[in-house]
N, C-alpha and C positions, 0 to 999 in steps of 0.2 A: 668495136664491141667485145665485152668480157661475157663468154660462155661460163653459164652456171653449172658446175659439176655436181652431178646425183651423187653421193654417197653409197648408194646401191650400187653404182656401176663402178666403186674402186674395185680392183683387183682382192681377192681372198687373203694374199701374202700381206698387201697392204693393211687391211682391217687387223690382221692377227699381230702386225708390228705396233701399231696404236696401241692395242687391247695392252700387249704386255708392257708397253710404255708406260702406259696409266697405270698397270700394278705395282711397277718398279716405283712410281715417282711417289703412289699413296703408300706402298711399304716404306720408302726412304724416311717418309716426316711421322710414321707411326711405329714406336718402339715399345715392349715391355720388359720387365725387370719384376723378380717374386720378393717379397719380404715378409714380414709377418708381426703380429700384434699381438699381446697377453689380453685374454678375456677371464679375468679375474686370475686363474693359476696356470690355464690352460693357451697354449700357443693357437691363433688362426691364419691361415695363408692369406696373405693381401697380395694382389697383382697392383703393380704401380705402372700406370701406363701414360704416356705422353703425346701430344699433338701439338703440333708449329701450323698456325695458322695466318695468313695476312689478315692482317688489322694494326690497329694500334699497339706497338710493342709493350708487353707486359708478362708478370708472371706470376700464375694462379695457381694455388693446389687445393681441388675440392675433393669431398668423400668423405665428411664428418673427421677431418684432422684435427687434432687437439691443438693446442697452442703451444706447445714446443715442436710440433710439428709445423706450423705456420711460421715461427722464428727460424725453422731450418733454411728458410728462402733465404733469409741475409748471410747465413752462414755459407749456403749453397755458391750464392753469388760471390762473397768474397773468395772461398775457395779454386773457384774458375778464374776469376781475372787475374789472381795473384799467380796464376799457373801458365799466364802470357794467352787466355783463352777469351775471344771476341763474341759475346753473345748476340746470336743472331737477330735482325729487324723484325722478329714476327712475335705473334701473341703464343707465349705459351703455358698450357694446360696440362697440369698431371693429375690425373685422377687415382684416387685409392679404392679399388675393388676391393669385397662388396662394399657398395657406399652407405647401405644400411647399418654399418657396425662401425663404431666409437673407435678410432686410431689413437695410439699416442707412442713417442717414446722417441728419443734422439738417433736411433739407429737407421732410421731413414734417409738421413742425409746423405749417405754414399750413392743409394739409388737414385736419388732426385739428380743428383751431381753428374753420374754416369751416363743418363737420359739426355740430359741437356748436351752434353758433352759428345756425345755419340749420336746426335740428330741425322747426321747425315749416312751411318751405317746400319747398317738392318743386325740387330741383336737376335738371335733365332736360339739361344740356348736353353733349352727347355729343363725345368728343374733345378737351374741355378738360382742359390738365395744369396741376396747381396746383404751386407749389414755392416753398418759403420758410423761413427758420429765424427764429423768434419770440424778442423780447426778452421781459423780464418786463413791460415798458410798453406790448406789443403793437408794438412797431417790427417790420417785416419785414425781415430781414437776410440777406445773400447767403452762399452756402456754396460752398467748394471744387468741388464735386462737379457743382454746376450744369450746365459748360460740357461736360465730358465725358458728362454724361448727355443732355443736348438734342441734341448733337451728334451722338452714337450713333443718339438715337429718328431725327433727320432721316434719318440715312443709311439706317435700315431703315424710313421711310418712314412712319412709326406715327406723327407730329406735326403739327399746322397751327397750333394756338394754345396760348398757354400764360399763367399768370399765375406772375409773377415779380417779385423786389423789383426796385426802381428803381435800387439802388446797381450791382445786376449788368449792367443792359442796355448799360453801355460796351461790354462783349466779348460780350456773348450775341448784339448786333445783329449782329457779324459773321456769324453763321449765318443764312444766306438761305433764304428758302421759310417761314419761322415767323414768325405774328403774335406780338408779344410786348404783353400788357397789364399794365403797372408799377404797382406799389402801393408806398407807403411804410409804411402801417399797416394793422393789422389790419381796424380799423372802413372803411377806404377799400376794403378787399376783398370786406367783408361787405357794402356798399352794391353795388359791381359787380355782385356774384350775384345780390341782390335785386331790381335794375333791370334786370337782364341789358343791362347798357351797357359792352360788349366793345370800346372804342375803343381799336386798336391803337396801340402807341407805335413808331414806324419812324425810327429815327436813321441818317442818312447815314454813310458813313464813305469812308476812302480809305487806300490803303495808300501809304506814304510810302517809295514804291521806283518805280524805273524799270519801264517796261512794255514787252513785245514782244508783238505783236499777231499772233497765227497764226491764218488762217480763222476770226476773229472771236472766238477765246479769248485771254484777256490771261496772259501769264507775266511773274512779276513777278521782278526782282533788284535787286541792291544793288550801288554801286560804292566798295565800302569797303574798303580794304587796309590792315590795322591792321599787318601786316607784309608787306613786299612781298618777290617773288622778288630782287629785284634786290640784297639782302642776302646771296642765297646766291651764293658763288663759285666758278667752275669747274663741275664737276657738270653737264657740258652733255647727256649719256646720261640722267640720271635726272631731269633738268628736261623734255625731251622726253617721256620715259615718263608721268612726272606730268601732263603736259598731255594726254596721250592717254588715262589715267586717268581724269581729272577732265571731259573731254569727254562720257566714253559712262559715267562713272560704272561702271569695273571695279577689281576688286581689284586690290591693288597691293602688292609686298613688296620691301622694299629690305635690301639688304646690305651690309656695308660697315665697315671700321675706327670704333671711337669717335671722335668730333668732326669724322667726315664731313660732317654734314651732313644727315643719314636724319630728325631730330625736326624739324630747321628746314623741310624741305620739306615735311612731312606736316602741319604748322601753318598753314602757309600754304597747302594745298589747298583749305581750307573756304571762302575768297574769290573765288575763280575757279569754282565747282561752277555746272552748269548752272541756268536760272531754276526757280519754281516756280508751280502754277497754285494757286488760289485754295484748292480741297480739300486740297493737301498743305500749305498753311499752316495751316489749321484742324488738318489731323491731328498734324503737328509740334505745337502748342500745346494739344491735347489730352493728350497725351503727358507735356507740362510741366505741365499741371494736375495730374495724377495723381500727379506725382512731387511735389506742393506748392510748385512754382515759379510765378510770375506771368508769363506770356508776354508778349512785346512786340509779337510777331504782325509780325515784321520777316521782310524776304526774303531771310532766310540759312540757309542750311541749318547744322544743329547739327555740332559733333564734339564726340566723346566720348572720353575716353584713360584709360580704368581702369588703376591700378596692378596689376603682375603678381601681388602678393600679394592682389588680390581676391578674394572667394569667388564659388563659382560660384553661389549666390542673389543676391548683389549685381551678377552682371554678365546673369544670365537672367533671373532674378524669383525668387519663391518666398515662403514663408510658411508656417506651421503650420496658421491657419484662414483667414485670407484671402490671397489670393495677389498680389504684389504686381508692378508692372514691373520690370526693371534695367537697366543700363547698353544693353545689345541696344535696346530699346524705346525708349528716350531718344534713339536714333543714329538712328532710323527716317527715311529719306531724306536721312539724311546720312552720316557719316563715324563709324565707330569704328577707333579707331587704337590698336592694341597694341606698345608699344617695349619692345623685349626681347624679342620673342616666344617665344622655346624657354625663357624663366622661368617662364612660363604653365604651369599644371598639364597633363598630358595629359589628365584628363577634360573641363577646360574647354575644350580645343582640339579634341578630336573633337565635344564638345557642339555647338562653333561650326559645324558641317557641314551641319546642319538649317536655322537662318537663311541661309548662305550659297547653299545650293540651294534651299531653297524660301520665303525671305523670310517666314518664319514660325516661331514660337516656341509650343510646347506646353508647358504646366506641369502636372504631373497629383501633387496629393496626395491623401490622405485625405480631407479637406472641400471641395478645390477642384481643378476640373481647368478652366484657361481657356488659350484661343489666341489671340496677339495679332500683329499684323503687324512684322514687322522688317525692311523693306527696305532694307539698310544696302549702304554700299560701307565694304569693310573693308582697311584700309590696315596695315602691319605693317613693321616694323624688326628686324633681328637684324645681332648680331656673326656673324663666320664662324667662331668657336670662343669656349671660353668666357673666355680673356685678350684676344680681339680683335685679336692682330696677327697673324691666321695669314696673311692676303693683304698685310701690310705688306710693303714693299722695302727700310723702312729699319731695320724693328723686329723684334726675334727673337720669335716664337711659343713660351710656355713651358708650351704643352699637349701631354700624348701623345697617341698614336693612338686609346686606349680613351677620353680625355676628347672628342676632338673627336667622336667616332664617339657615345657616349652624348648629347652635347651635340644632334648634327644628328638623333638618331634620334627625338625628341621631337615632330618634326614628320613624320605619316606620310603617305605618298603620296597618299588619299583625300582629306585635309585639303588639301595643296598642290596637288591636282588644280584646286580650285574658285576659285584663284587666277591670273588671268588675266596678270597683267605679273610678270616677275623680274627685278631691276635689279641689279647688282654696281657699289658707288658707286666712282669714282676716288678714288686718293688725292689728299689736302691738299698743293698745290705754292704756292710765294710767288707765280709767276707768274699763279696763277687770276683771272681778273676777270669781272664781272656781264655778263652778255649778253642777257638779256630780263626785263621786269618784269611785275609781275602783272596790269597793265590790257592787256599786249599777249596774255598768256597768256588773258584773261579773255574778250577781242573773238574770239579763235581759237576758244574754247569756244560761245560764242555764233552762230558761222558755224556749227560743226556740229550745234549743238542746232538751229539752223531746217532743216538739211538733213535731219535725222532727222525731224522734224515734217511737214515738205512731203512727206515720202517715206509718210507716213501711220501711222506708228510711235505705237502710244503709250504705248511703254516707249521707254528708253534703251537703247543698244546694248549694254551691260555686262548688262543685264537679260533681254535676248530668250529667249522659250522657243525649244524645237526647231523647232517650225514658222513661227515668224518668223525663225529662221535662215535655214531655207531659202527663206523668202521674200523678205527683205530683203538679205542677205550673198551676192550675187551675184557668183562672181568669170568675169572674163576668161578667155578660153583658156588665155594664158600663166600665168597665175595659178594656173589648176587643174593645171595640168602641174605645175609647183611644188610646191604642196600634194602632189599625189599621191608625188610622189618625196621628200616630207619624211616621209611616212607610214611609207615602205617603208624609209626609211635611219633613223627616229629611233623607228619603233614608236610612234606616238603613239595615244594610247586616244581613243575616241570623245569623251568631254568634252573632250580635249585638242586636238580637231580641233574643236569648236564655238568654246572658248575663243579659240583662234588667227583663225576667221572672223569673233567679233566684235570681236578688236583690231583686226582688218586694216579693217572696214567702219569703224570710228572713226576707223583712219587715213586712209582714203581719204576720208570727210567733210572731215577738217581738210586735205586736199588739194584738195577741191572736186571728187572723182573721182566719177562718176555709178555706176561699177561698182569693184570689187575689183580693182586693176590689181596687174602681178607687180612692182613696185616696193612696194607697199601692204604683201602679202603677205609678201615679204622682212622687210621691217622689223618686222612683229607676228611672225616666227617670230625673229627676233634675241632679242624678250623673254621667250621662252617659257624653261620649268626645265630646266636641263642636267641 
């Protein structure tokens, strides 16, 4: 007769051993790795966890995974089988947490394959991110989403170390502060996790651009003048205004007859803009990656010039299920140029007030609500009337008063209030000559840039907040009297006063004045909207 053994009578040592064995067994079949997905233009950390349970053999991915992640199951299977791995006869369930967030991207392949391949090995590397798309033969490939993902994670302070495809290290290594472990194949990644050989691959790089160092911070710029201001004959006032606009990144509007040089000036502005620091270059590259372009990481600010027939979604971004960036985001830290300004639809012009004021764009859809940075310099050109000859001394205007009024009423006062400089172009004359080159104008911009940074400004004059305007835009006594007189005479709004102060501050920097003098303020007033 078999005696029953009461579990309560077991020695304490036996109980502890059984408990430890149970924990080890449980730990051996549950593993976790860290990945990320894009939510709009920002990264969200995703925990990839796998369980292996008894039951009908199968492989499923749960947690609001998109179709490209569901397809990764086939890529993962093929990559593992071609590398002599035998699937366990178990039900494999992989969960992407948090489960209420939509995930997308082929870069989840590598983390899925590693969890299956190492299901008998404990992976306890906290803070290790894994990215990579798998080929059917087990090769680890790069994805266009890696750069914006990792840069966003670094900006949030979430990432210190990551396993990435070797072919992506050329551009990923530009993100400082992150250790990258490069792999070419799935087998190589498995060995690294098994042996815990996290030897970081560090590649040195340097920007092929000139550097201006101020208080230990390098600012990069290039002297590439594809089109020169020497090609713009005459238009002395407009070129002076464009120099001021470039030096402070001020919003700028040119009005004049057709063919007087408005577009020529706008397209030459990008070559004389202020230098960029490293984070700004990376931010520009991030937006280019999101648009499907391969950036060259050059120290040139972008210029985007959408046509007036462009839709609101193409300019500001949008989409029914996944919100994508538009022209405004691609012009981040650079120029957004609207030629034939009144021909753009009124809803687009009114929607532009938000990025001009707040340097951000909000996109709200049923399935997506995102916000992205849009720190732009807005440049626009327009004719004075539909036929373009209203200001001409030699050609007759064919427009009626009603047509002219309708044409000009497309631009509202709140929209125009966000533009700092207004210039009426001079009529073309046969005696017009070139008087200043892009090189000389760029030198003046660099001088003004030094003055702004040495004053302790984080932002350039055109982007100063109300508090910063009071701090940095200090007026001499005579200049203050002129401003007070102008406020009473022209009925200037609060925003107009701030705009004039910012413009006068840039003029003072170009003139090497510590404070805004009377002449600086008078010149700034000459560029106000009439």
